[in-house]
Every structure is written in structure tokens, then in C-alpha cells.
Steps between C-alpha positions, in 0.01 A plus 500: 500500500512704179491343152559145616857480390728266696228255598446153389154350509422229756367160417159644408673756283357800685711555814613856545779655707308543816317159488583225726419152391359271772644148547270261665586162634273235641646326806358220719424608853593177677328606827152520341556284194375780276677701229584864555607748230798723570549809290789724481589785272767447246715813427490634151834593339511831313705449192705761309473586143744323265657841408539747775733779605763407756769675687849343528759596760837372644599477864761330715415274788719285718802531260304413185370710215130452413263625222139519586209561263167611640149542339205672635129472455320801330398623844865526599524190738803283457400191289824293465864519548790304326848475645814404315866456613655444160655182633327224301443162659626595845314461826507887542302538172262228581419641843461849344258367238308290741449782762389735227245244363356442843472877570331551161252223574416654831460842336262355231293334763443833677758490786611851580870600454528597864386156620745331267786744593445451869565120452803493273861607500788496258514612139134461434419728778740767365344450163144546643606817681648644183211398280238671717712809578332812359 
């Protein structure tokens, strides 16, 4: 987009944010005995800068207290979210961390917040709602 921050180069060193790499695979077509090439586009992950502004907020959900931290891209879109319960080494904390990592990966691969929010529930859904609230 702008100055190229937040992007990591592809294998050729020149991939940009909007680029999509093409993965090709040769397969044997057993009906004809010939090889065919299948191509599919590989999604490109948009990375964040190592140092970036974030917004932290607390909320309650299902009887537990959570702390979320959200970062945005320079254009204002949500880029990542972290979720913490303060209960180290518990299943609750592990689920909170895992759900936030998965949502962050979806965001960094270009999935819109509304599409993610439509498919999830629980604390990560509450955190997403609060992170994108004006």
C-alpha cells in the first residue's frame, strides 16, 4: 500500500502486499496418461511492523475477566488481536490465546472482520466487537 511497511518479501524478494504467489503442481492424468499442471493462488500474509501502536481494553465474558490488545494497519483496518485471561497455564488461557492467534492470521490474510465475526462466538467475538467499535 503505502511505504511498504509491514510486508515481508516473497521467495524472489520482491513480493508486495497485493501480490499473490502462484503455486503450480504437475499431476498425472491417468485417463490420458499425460501430465497436467494445476495452478492455484497462494494467499499473501500482510505482516505488522515490529513496533506499532495498540489499544488495550478489559471486558467480562461468561464469568471471566479478559484483557484484549488490538493493533490496526495504517489504513485503520484491524490487523491483529491478543487475548489474555491472566490465568497462566490453564485451558481457559490456552483457548483465549489460540482463538486470538487464529483470528489474527485470518485478518492478516485479508479476511474481513464481519466474515470472521459471523462465524465465531465467545470471548474472541466480544473482543472483536470492542476492537472495531468506533
